[in-house]
Backbone as XML, in Angstrom:
<?xml version="1.0"?>
<chain id="A" units="angstrom">
  <residue number="1" name="MET">
    <atom name="N" x="5.816" y="-162.973" z="-21.123"/>
    <atom name="CA" x="6.516" y="-161.700" z="-21.097"/>
    <atom name="C" x="7.270" y="-161.563" z="-19.772"/>
  </residue>
  <residue number="2" name="ILE">
    <atom name="N" x="8.509" y="-161.219" z="-19.864"/>
    <atom name="CA" x="9.349" y="-160.977" z="-18.699"/>
    <atom name="C" x="9.257" y="-159.498" z="-18.361"/>
  </residue>
  <residue number="3" name="ARG">
    <atom name="N" x="9.057" y="-159.194" z="-17.094"/>
    <atom name="CA" x="9.066" y="-157.804" z="-16.629"/>
    <atom name="C" x="10.447" y="-157.510" z="-16.058"/>
  </residue>
  <residue number="4" name="VAL">
    <atom name="N" x="11.020" y="-156.392" z="-16.483"/>
    <atom name="CA" x="12.337" y="-155.986" z="-15.992"/>
    <atom name="C" x="12.205" y="-154.593" z="-15.408"/>
  </residue>
  <residue number="5" name="ALA">
    <atom name="N" x="12.540" y="-154.447" z="-14.126"/>
    <atom name="CA" x="12.525" y="-153.152" z="-13.450"/>
    <atom name="C" x="13.939" y="-152.583" z="-13.480"/>
  </residue>
  <residue number="6" name="LEU">
    <atom name="N" x="14.046" y="-151.364" z="-13.968"/>
    <atom name="CA" x="15.345" y="-150.710" z="-14.111"/>
    <atom name="C" x="15.456" y="-149.513" z="-13.182"/>
  </residue>
  <residue number="7" name="PRO">
    <atom name="N" x="16.667" y="-149.219" z="-12.700"/>
    <atom name="CA" x="16.846" y="-148.011" z="-11.897"/>
    <atom name="C" x="16.665" y="-146.765" z="-12.769"/>
  </residue>
  <residue number="8" name="GLY">
    <atom name="N" x="16.272" y="-145.679" z="-12.149"/>
    <atom name="CA" x="16.001" y="-144.423" z="-12.844"/>
    <atom name="C" x="17.073" y="-143.981" z="-13.822"/>
  </residue>
  <residue number="9" name="PRO">
    <atom name="N" x="18.355" y="-143.978" z="-13.429"/>
    <atom name="CA" x="19.382" y="-143.520" z="-14.366"/>
    <atom name="C" x="19.462" y="-144.357" z="-15.651"/>
  </residue>
  <residue number="10" name="LEU">
    <atom name="N" x="19.256" y="-145.671" z="-15.542"/>
    <atom name="CA" x="19.297" y="-146.502" z="-16.752"/>
    <atom name="C" x="18.057" y="-146.281" z="-17.606"/>
  </residue>
  <residue number="11" name="ALA">
    <atom name="N" x="16.907" y="-146.139" z="-16.968"/>
    <atom name="CA" x="15.679" y="-145.853" z="-17.716"/>
    <atom name="C" x="15.799" y="-144.521" z="-18.450"/>
  </residue>
  <residue number="12" name="THR">
    <atom name="N" x="16.374" y="-143.545" z="-17.792"/>
    <atom name="CA" x="16.572" y="-142.233" z="-18.418"/>
    <atom name="C" x="17.546" y="-142.337" z="-19.590"/>
  </residue>
  <residue number="13" name="LEU">
    <atom name="N" x="18.641" y="-143.056" z="-19.406"/>
    <atom name="CA" x="19.634" y="-143.229" z="-20.463"/>
    <atom name="C" x="19.009" y="-143.860" z="-21.711"/>
  </residue>
  <residue number="14" name="ALA">
    <atom name="N" x="18.162" y="-144.855" z="-21.514"/>
    <atom name="CA" x="17.544" y="-145.551" z="-22.643"/>
    <atom name="C" x="16.252" y="-144.892" z="-23.111"/>
  </residue>
  <residue number="15" name="ARG">
    <atom name="N" x="15.810" y="-143.866" z="-22.375"/>
    <atom name="CA" x="14.564" y="-143.155" z="-22.683"/>
    <atom name="C" x="13.372" y="-144.107" z="-22.695"/>
  </residue>
  <residue number="16" name="ILE">
    <atom name="N" x="13.267" y="-144.877" z="-21.596"/>
    <atom name="CA" x="12.175" y="-145.823" z="-21.424"/>
    <atom name="C" x="11.632" y="-145.691" z="-20.012"/>
  </residue>
  <residue number="17" name="GLY">
    <atom name="N" x="10.570" y="-146.391" z="-19.716"/>
    <atom name="CA" x="10.007" y="-146.383" z="-18.377"/>
    <atom name="C" x="10.856" y="-147.203" z="-17.424"/>
  </residue>
  <residue number="18" name="SER">
    <atom name="N" x="10.531" y="-147.129" z="-16.156"/>
    <atom name="CA" x="11.314" y="-147.847" z="-15.149"/>
    <atom name="C" x="11.013" y="-149.346" z="-15.134"/>
  </residue>
  <residue number="19" name="GLU">
    <atom name="N" x="9.950" y="-149.768" z="-15.822"/>
    <atom name="CA" x="9.684" y="-151.195" z="-15.984"/>
    <atom name="C" x="9.353" y="-151.457" z="-17.442"/>
  </residue>
  <residue number="20" name="VAL">
    <atom name="N" x="10.007" y="-152.452" z="-18.009"/>
    <atom name="CA" x="9.790" y="-152.825" z="-19.404"/>
    <atom name="C" x="9.390" y="-154.295" z="-19.463"/>
  </residue>
  <residue number="21" name="THR">
    <atom name="N" x="8.787" y="-154.694" z="-20.558"/>
    <atom name="CA" x="8.453" y="-156.096" z="-20.768"/>
    <atom name="C" x="9.118" y="-156.581" z="-22.045"/>
  </residue>
  <residue number="22" name="LEU">
    <atom name="N" x="9.540" y="-157.825" z="-22.009"/>
    <atom name="CA" x="10.256" y="-158.425" z="-23.132"/>
    <atom name="C" x="9.842" y="-159.874" z="-23.314"/>
  </residue>
  <residue number="23" name="ASP">
    <atom name="N" x="9.856" y="-160.333" z="-24.551"/>
    <atom name="CA" x="9.749" y="-161.756" z="-24.828"/>
    <atom name="C" x="11.156" y="-162.327" z="-24.768"/>
  </residue>
  <residue number="24" name="VAL">
    <atom name="N" x="11.347" y="-163.315" z="-23.935"/>
    <atom name="CA" x="12.641" y="-163.985" z="-23.824"/>
    <atom name="C" x="12.393" y="-165.469" z="-24.034"/>
  </residue>
  <residue number="25" name="PRO">
    <atom name="N" x="12.979" y="-166.057" z="-25.072"/>
    <atom name="CA" x="12.756" y="-167.485" z="-25.314"/>
    <atom name="C" x="13.404" y="-168.340" z="-24.231"/>
  </residue>
  <residue number="26" name="PRO">
    <atom name="N" x="12.832" y="-169.504" z="-23.958"/>
    <atom name="CA" x="13.415" y="-170.405" z="-22.964"/>
    <atom name="C" x="14.782" y="-170.903" z="-23.427"/>
  </residue>
  <residue number="27" name="PRO">
    <atom name="N" x="15.649" y="-171.230" z="-22.511"/>
    <atom name="CA" x="15.499" y="-171.093" z="-21.062"/>
    <atom name="C" x="15.704" y="-169.638" z="-20.642"/>
  </residue>
  <residue number="28" name="VAL">
    <atom name="N" x="14.876" y="-169.200" z="-19.715"/>
    <atom name="CA" x="14.950" y="-167.817" z="-19.237"/>
    <atom name="C" x="15.977" y="-167.758" z="-18.114"/>
  </residue>
  <residue number="29" name="THR">
    <atom name="N" x="17.108" y="-167.144" z="-18.422"/>
    <atom name="CA" x="18.213" y="-167.004" z="-17.469"/>
    <atom name="C" x="18.544" y="-165.519" z="-17.342"/>
  </residue>
  <residue number="30" name="GLN">
    <atom name="N" x="19.382" y="-165.197" z="-16.363"/>
    <atom name="CA" x="19.820" y="-163.810" z="-16.239"/>
    <atom name="C" x="20.518" y="-163.352" z="-17.525"/>
  </residue>
  <residue number="31" name="ARG">
    <atom name="N" x="21.361" y="-164.199" z="-18.073"/>
    <atom name="CA" x="22.082" y="-163.846" z="-19.293"/>
    <atom name="C" x="21.101" y="-163.565" z="-20.437"/>
  </residue>
  <residue number="32" name="ALA">
    <atom name="N" x="20.097" y="-164.421" z="-20.593"/>
    <atom name="CA" x="19.120" y="-164.249" z="-21.673"/>
    <atom name="C" x="18.328" y="-162.956" z="-21.503"/>
  </residue>
  <residue number="33" name="VAL">
    <atom name="N" x="17.934" y="-162.650" z="-20.266"/>
    <atom name="CA" x="17.173" y="-161.417" z="-20.014"/>
    <atom name="C" x="18.033" y="-160.192" z="-20.305"/>
  </residue>
  <residue number="34" name="LEU">
    <atom name="N" x="19.248" y="-160.175" z="-19.790"/>
    <atom name="CA" x="20.127" y="-159.022" z="-20.006"/>
    <atom name="C" x="20.520" y="-158.883" z="-21.475"/>
  </residue>
  <residue number="35" name="ASP">
    <atom name="N" x="20.722" y="-160.009" z="-22.165"/>
    <atom name="CA" x="20.994" y="-159.948" z="-23.607"/>
    <atom name="C" x="19.820" y="-159.301" z="-24.340"/>
  </residue>
  <residue number="36" name="ALA">
    <atom name="N" x="18.603" y="-159.687" z="-23.963"/>
    <atom name="CA" x="17.402" y="-159.134" z="-24.609"/>
    <atom name="C" x="17.269" y="-157.640" z="-24.333"/>
  </residue>
  <residue number="37" name="VAL">
    <atom name="N" x="17.552" y="-157.219" z="-23.100"/>
    <atom name="CA" x="17.478" y="-155.795" z="-22.756"/>
    <atom name="C" x="18.505" y="-155.009" z="-23.574"/>
  </residue>
  <residue number="38" name="GLU">
    <atom name="N" x="19.731" y="-155.501" z="-23.613"/>
    <atom name="CA" x="20.790" y="-154.780" z="-24.331"/>
    <atom name="C" x="20.572" y="-154.783" z="-25.847"/>
  </residue>
  <residue number="39" name="THR">
    <atom name="N" x="19.938" y="-155.807" z="-26.361"/>
    <atom name="CA" x="19.630" y="-155.842" z="-27.793"/>
    <atom name="C" x="18.528" y="-154.843" z="-28.129"/>
  </residue>
  <residue number="40" name="ARG">
    <atom name="N" x="17.521" y="-154.803" z="-27.295"/>
    <atom name="CA" x="16.389" y="-153.896" z="-27.547"/>
    <atom name="C" x="16.766" y="-152.433" z="-27.317"/>
  </residue>
  <residue number="41" name="TRP">
    <atom name="N" x="17.578" y="-152.188" z="-26.275"/>
    <atom name="CA" x="17.994" y="-150.824" z="-25.945"/>
    <atom name="C" x="19.525" y="-150.782" z="-25.896"/>
  </residue>
  <residue number="42" name="PRO">
    <atom name="N" x="20.168" y="-150.605" z="-27.050"/>
    <atom name="CA" x="21.636" y="-150.638" z="-27.135"/>
    <atom name="C" x="22.334" y="-149.616" z="-26.235"/>
  </residue>
  <residue number="43" name="ALA">
    <atom name="N" x="21.656" y="-148.539" z="-25.866"/>
    <atom name="CA" x="22.266" y="-147.544" z="-24.970"/>
    <atom name="C" x="22.615" y="-148.162" z="-23.622"/>
  </residue>
  <residue number="44" name="LEU">
    <atom name="N" x="21.990" y="-149.276" z="-23.273"/>
    <atom name="CA" x="22.244" y="-149.913" z="-21.975"/>
    <atom name="C" x="23.391" y="-150.920" z="-22.035"/>
  </residue>
  <residue number="45" name="ARG">
    <atom name="N" x="23.898" y="-151.198" z="-23.223"/>
    <atom name="CA" x="24.997" y="-152.150" z="-23.359"/>
    <atom name="C" x="26.206" y="-151.636" z="-22.581"/>
  </residue>
  <residue number="46" name="GLY">
    <atom name="N" x="26.717" y="-152.467" z="-21.708"/>
    <atom name="CA" x="27.884" y="-152.100" z="-20.906"/>
    <atom name="C" x="27.556" y="-151.391" z="-19.608"/>
  </residue>
  <residue number="47" name="THR">
    <atom name="N" x="26.289" y="-151.103" z="-19.351"/>
    <atom name="CA" x="25.941" y="-150.403" z="-18.112"/>
    <atom name="C" x="25.691" y="-151.358" z="-16.951"/>
  </residue>
  <residue number="48" name="MET">
    <atom name="N" x="25.172" y="-152.534" z="-17.241"/>
    <atom name="CA" x="24.874" y="-153.516" z="-16.194"/>
    <atom name="C" x="25.943" y="-154.593" z="-16.122"/>
  </residue>
  <residue number="49" name="ARG">
    <atom name="N" x="26.541" y="-154.865" z="-17.275"/>
    <atom name="CA" x="27.603" y="-155.868" z="-17.386"/>
    <atom name="C" x="28.725" y="-155.265" z="-18.211"/>
  </residue>
  <residue number="50" name="ASP">
    <atom name="N" x="29.926" y="-155.716" z="-17.970"/>
    <atom name="CA" x="31.059" y="-155.298" z="-18.783"/>
    <atom name="C" x="30.809" y="-155.748" z="-20.217"/>
  </residue>
  <residue number="51" name="ALA">
    <atom name="N" x="30.966" y="-154.858" z="-21.174"/>
    <atom name="CA" x="30.668" y="-155.158" z="-22.572"/>
    <atom name="C" x="31.576" y="-156.244" z="-23.149"/>
  </residue>
  <residue number="52" name="GLN">
    <atom name="N" x="32.783" y="-156.373" z="-22.640"/>
    <atom name="CA" x="33.729" y="-157.367" z="-23.167"/>
    <atom name="C" x="33.555" y="-158.727" z="-22.489"/>
  </residue>
  <residue number="53" name="SER">
    <atom name="N" x="33.576" y="-158.736" z="-21.175"/>
    <atom name="CA" x="33.564" y="-160.006" z="-20.441"/>
    <atom name="C" x="32.158" y="-160.506" z="-20.121"/>
  </residue>
  <residue number="54" name="GLY">
    <atom name="N" x="31.189" y="-159.615" z="-20.112"/>
    <atom name="CA" x="29.827" y="-160.002" z="-19.740"/>
    <atom name="C" x="29.612" y="-160.127" z="-18.247"/>
  </residue>
  <residue number="55" name="ARG">
    <atom name="N" x="30.640" y="-159.809" z="-17.461"/>
    <atom name="CA" x="30.514" y="-159.908" z="-16.001"/>
    <atom name="C" x="29.754" y="-158.713" z="-15.441"/>
  </residue>
  <residue number="56" name="ARG">
    <atom name="N" x="28.986" y="-158.984" z="-14.390"/>
    <atom name="CA" x="28.185" y="-157.950" z="-13.729"/>
    <atom name="C" x="29.072" y="-156.821" z="-13.236"/>
  </residue>
  <residue number="57" name="ARG">
    <atom name="N" x="28.617" y="-155.585" z="-13.436"/>
    <atom name="CA" x="29.322" y="-154.426" z="-12.877"/>
    <atom name="C" x="29.218" y="-154.494" z="-11.359"/>
  </residue>
  <residue number="58" name="SER">
    <atom name="N" x="30.262" y="-154.073" z="-10.678"/>
    <atom name="CA" x="30.339" y="-154.252" z="-9.226"/>
    <atom name="C" x="29.259" y="-153.501" z="-8.451"/>
  </residue>
  <residue number="59" name="LEU">
    <atom name="N" x="28.775" y="-152.402" z="-8.951"/>
    <atom name="CA" x="27.760" y="-151.643" z="-8.215"/>
    <atom name="C" x="26.349" y="-151.854" z="-8.770"/>
  </residue>
  <residue number="60" name="VAL">
    <atom name="N" x="26.141" y="-152.986" z="-9.410"/>
    <atom name="CA" x="24.820" y="-153.349" z="-9.911"/>
    <atom name="C" x="24.430" y="-154.678" z="-9.280"/>
  </residue>
  <residue number="61" name="ARG">
    <atom name="N" x="23.191" y="-154.780" z="-8.848"/>
    <atom name="CA" x="22.670" y="-156.015" z="-8.258"/>
    <atom name="C" x="21.433" y="-156.435" z="-9.034"/>
  </residue>
  <residue number="62" name="PHE">
    <atom name="N" x="21.188" y="-157.756" z="-9.049"/>
    <atom name="CA" x="20.028" y="-158.324" z="-9.723"/>
    <atom name="C" x="19.196" y="-159.091" z="-8.707"/>
  </residue>
  <residue number="63" name="TYR">
    <atom name="N" x="17.879" y="-158.919" z="-8.777"/>
    <atom name="CA" x="16.966" y="-159.575" z="-7.836"/>
    <atom name="C" x="15.866" y="-160.293" z="-8.590"/>
  </residue>
  <residue number="64" name="ALA">
    <atom name="N" x="15.474" y="-161.452" z="-8.061"/>
    <atom name="CA" x="14.342" y="-162.210" z="-8.589"/>
    <atom name="C" x="13.562" y="-162.741" z="-7.386"/>
  </residue>
  <residue number="65" name="CYS">
    <atom name="N" x="12.282" y="-162.424" z="-7.334"/>
    <atom name="CA" x="11.406" y="-162.878" z="-6.248"/>
    <atom name="C" x="11.945" y="-162.467" z="-4.875"/>
  </residue>
  <residue number="66" name="GLY">
    <atom name="N" x="12.488" y="-161.268" z="-4.789"/>
    <atom name="CA" x="12.980" y="-160.740" z="-3.525"/>
    <atom name="C" x="14.335" y="-161.269" z="-3.097"/>
  </residue>
  <residue number="67" name="GLU">
    <atom name="N" x="14.944" y="-162.103" z="-3.908"/>
    <atom name="CA" x="16.245" y="-162.686" z="-3.577"/>
    <atom name="C" x="17.331" y="-162.067" z="-4.454"/>
  </residue>
  <residue number="68" name="ASP">
    <atom name="N" x="18.483" y="-161.786" z="-3.849"/>
    <atom name="CA" x="19.630" y="-161.276" z="-4.592"/>
    <atom name="C" x="20.230" y="-162.440" z="-5.382"/>
  </residue>
  <residue number="69" name="VAL">
    <atom name="N" x="20.165" y="-162.355" z="-6.699"/>
    <atom name="CA" x="20.706" y="-163.410" z="-7.565"/>
    <atom name="C" x="21.976" y="-162.941" z="-8.278"/>
  </residue>
  <residue number="70" name="SER">
    <atom name="N" x="22.548" y="-161.854" z="-7.792"/>
    <atom name="CA" x="23.722" y="-161.250" z="-8.432"/>
    <atom name="C" x="24.909" y="-162.192" z="-8.529"/>
  </residue>
  <residue number="71" name="HIS">
    <atom name="N" x="25.069" y="-163.068" z="-7.550"/>
    <atom name="CA" x="26.239" y="-163.942" z="-7.526"/>
    <atom name="C" x="25.940" y="-165.349" z="-8.038"/>
  </residue>
  <residue number="72" name="GLU">
    <atom name="N" x="24.705" y="-165.568" z="-8.472"/>
    <atom name="CA" x="24.360" y="-166.867" z="-9.043"/>
    <atom name="C" x="24.858" y="-166.937" z="-10.480"/>
  </residue>
  <residue number="73" name="SER">
    <atom name="N" x="24.922" y="-168.132" z="-11.008"/>
    <atom name="CA" x="25.357" y="-168.315" z="-12.394"/>
    <atom name="C" x="24.424" y="-167.557" z="-13.333"/>
  </residue>
  <residue number="74" name="PRO">
    <atom name="N" x="24.981" y="-166.812" z="-14.287"/>
    <atom name="CA" x="24.124" y="-166.096" z="-15.234"/>
    <atom name="C" x="23.325" y="-167.045" z="-16.119"/>
  </residue>
  <residue number="75" name="ASP">
    <atom name="N" x="23.667" y="-168.328" z="-16.115"/>
    <atom name="CA" x="22.968" y="-169.305" z="-16.939"/>
    <atom name="C" x="21.996" y="-170.178" z="-16.147"/>
  </residue>
  <residue number="76" name="ALA">
    <atom name="N" x="21.832" y="-169.880" z="-14.853"/>
    <atom name="CA" x="20.849" y="-170.609" z="-14.038"/>
    <atom name="C" x="19.447" y="-170.113" z="-14.392"/>
  </residue>
  <residue number="77" name="PRO">
    <atom name="N" x="18.488" y="-171.027" z="-14.483"/>
    <atom name="CA" x="17.122" y="-170.602" z="-14.795"/>
    <atom name="C" x="16.565" y="-169.667" z="-13.721"/>
  </residue>
  <residue number="78" name="LEU">
    <atom name="N" x="15.814" y="-168.655" z="-14.152"/>
    <atom name="CA" x="15.166" y="-167.743" z="-13.214"/>
    <atom name="C" x="13.894" y="-168.401" z="-12.674"/>
  </residue>
  <residue number="79" name="PRO">
    <atom name="N" x="13.417" y="-167.974" z="-11.493"/>
    <atom name="CA" x="12.221" y="-168.569" z="-10.899"/>
    <atom name="C" x="10.998" y="-168.446" z="-11.815"/>
  </residue>
  <residue number="80" name="GLU">
    <atom name="N" x="10.088" y="-169.394" z="-11.687"/>
    <atom name="CA" x="8.886" y="-169.435" z="-12.520"/>
    <atom name="C" x="8.065" y="-168.153" z="-12.397"/>
  </residue>
  <residue number="81" name="ALA">
    <atom name="N" x="8.033" y="-167.534" z="-11.225"/>
    <atom name="CA" x="7.264" y="-166.294" z="-11.051"/>
    <atom name="C" x="7.818" y="-165.163" z="-11.923"/>
  </residue>
  <residue number="82" name="VAL">
    <atom name="N" x="9.122" y="-165.169" z="-12.170"/>
    <atom name="CA" x="9.731" y="-164.170" z="-13.071"/>
    <atom name="C" x="9.438" y="-164.555" z="-14.524"/>
  </residue>
  <residue number="83" name="VAL">
    <atom name="N" x="9.578" y="-165.827" z="-14.837"/>
    <atom name="CA" x="9.338" y="-166.309" z="-16.204"/>
    <atom name="C" x="7.902" y="-166.024" z="-16.633"/>
  </residue>
  <residue number="84" name="SER">
    <atom name="N" x="6.951" y="-166.190" z="-15.716"/>
    <atom name="CA" x="5.532" y="-165.989" z="-16.038"/>
    <atom name="C" x="5.133" y="-164.515" z="-16.042"/>
  </residue>
  <residue number="85" name="GLY">
    <atom name="N" x="6.013" y="-163.640" z="-15.543"/>
    <atom name="CA" x="5.708" y="-162.212" z="-15.491"/>
    <atom name="C" x="4.988" y="-161.795" z="-14.223"/>
  </residue>
  <residue number="86" name="ASP">
    <atom name="N" x="4.781" y="-162.737" z="-13.301"/>
    <atom name="CA" x="4.135" y="-162.388" z="-12.034"/>
    <atom name="C" x="5.035" y="-161.508" z="-11.168"/>
  </residue>
  <residue number="87" name="GLU">
    <atom name="N" x="6.325" y="-161.742" z="-11.255"/>
    <atom name="CA" x="7.319" y="-160.973" z="-10.505"/>
    <atom name="C" x="8.321" y="-160.378" z="-11.488"/>
  </residue>
  <residue number="88" name="PRO">
    <atom name="N" x="8.816" y="-159.168" z="-11.222"/>
    <atom name="CA" x="9.813" y="-158.590" z="-12.124"/>
    <atom name="C" x="11.222" y="-159.099" z="-11.816"/>
  </residue>
  <residue number="89" name="TYR">
    <atom name="N" x="12.063" y="-159.049" z="-12.818"/>
    <atom name="CA" x="13.505" y="-159.218" z="-12.643"/>
    <atom name="C" x="13.994" y="-157.797" z="-12.385"/>
  </residue>
  <residue number="90" name="ILE">
    <atom name="N" x="14.641" y="-157.581" z="-11.257"/>
    <atom name="CA" x="14.980" y="-156.216" z="-10.836"/>
    <atom name="C" x="16.474" y="-155.969" z="-10.990"/>
  </residue>
  <residue number="91" name="VAL">
    <atom name="N" x="16.784" y="-154.882" z="-11.662"/>
    <atom name="CA" x="18.158" y="-154.400" z="-11.762"/>
    <atom name="C" x="18.241" y="-153.209" z="-10.821"/>
  </residue>
  <residue number="92" name="LEU">
    <atom name="N" x="19.188" y="-153.254" z="-9.894"/>
    <atom name="CA" x="19.267" y="-152.211" z="-8.872"/>
    <atom name="C" x="20.700" y="-151.722" z="-8.760"/>
  </residue>
  <residue number="93" name="GLY">
    <atom name="N" x="20.847" y="-150.424" z="-8.756"/>
    <atom name="CA" x="22.169" y="-149.822" z="-8.540"/>
    <atom name="C" x="22.489" y="-149.835" z="-7.058"/>
  </residue>
  <residue number="94" name="ALA">
    <atom name="N" x="23.639" y="-150.372" z="-6.703"/>
    <atom name="CA" x="24.058" y="-150.408" z="-5.306"/>
    <atom name="C" x="24.580" y="-149.038" z="-4.892"/>
  </residue>
  <residue number="95" name="ILE">
    <atom name="N" x="24.528" y="-148.781" z="-3.614"/>
    <atom name="CA" x="25.018" y="-147.513" z="-3.076"/>
    <atom name="C" x="26.313" y="-147.788" z="-2.328"/>
  </residue>
  <residue number="96" name="ALA">
    <atom name="N" x="27.327" y="-147.024" z="-2.631"/>
    <atom name="CA" x="28.609" y="-147.173" z="-1.949"/>
    <atom name="C" x="28.946" y="-145.854" z="-1.275"/>
  </residue>
  <residue number="97" name="GLY">
    <atom name="N" x="29.619" y="-145.960" z="-0.200"/>
    <atom name="CA" x="30.010" y="-144.741" z="0.488"/>
    <atom name="C" x="30.881" y="-145.081" z="1.681"/>
  </residue>
  <residue number="98" name="GLY">
    <atom name="N" x="31.281" y="-144.075" z="2.324"/>
    <atom name="CA" x="32.116" y="-144.368" z="3.481"/>
    <atom name="C" x="32.536" y="-143.122" z="4.155"/>
  </residue>
</chain>
């Protein structure tokens, strides 16, 4: 089971808790995890990635094992600690200002 931690606004939009668990078949990649989240909770489609291109939204970041994986290939395998459920895959809304 993959654990996915979501920011409050997305959890509220989908009417779910801030952490969810999902079965994701191998290979477990960012794309596979996000596809599973959007399939299970369609209200989240287009909130983390552009619905047409699949590219990450600019003010959303993804973390695995404390590392920012936002700019890594969406098809790169996630760390074993995330795959095993020991660590969550974290979706985090970035803060912009000036």
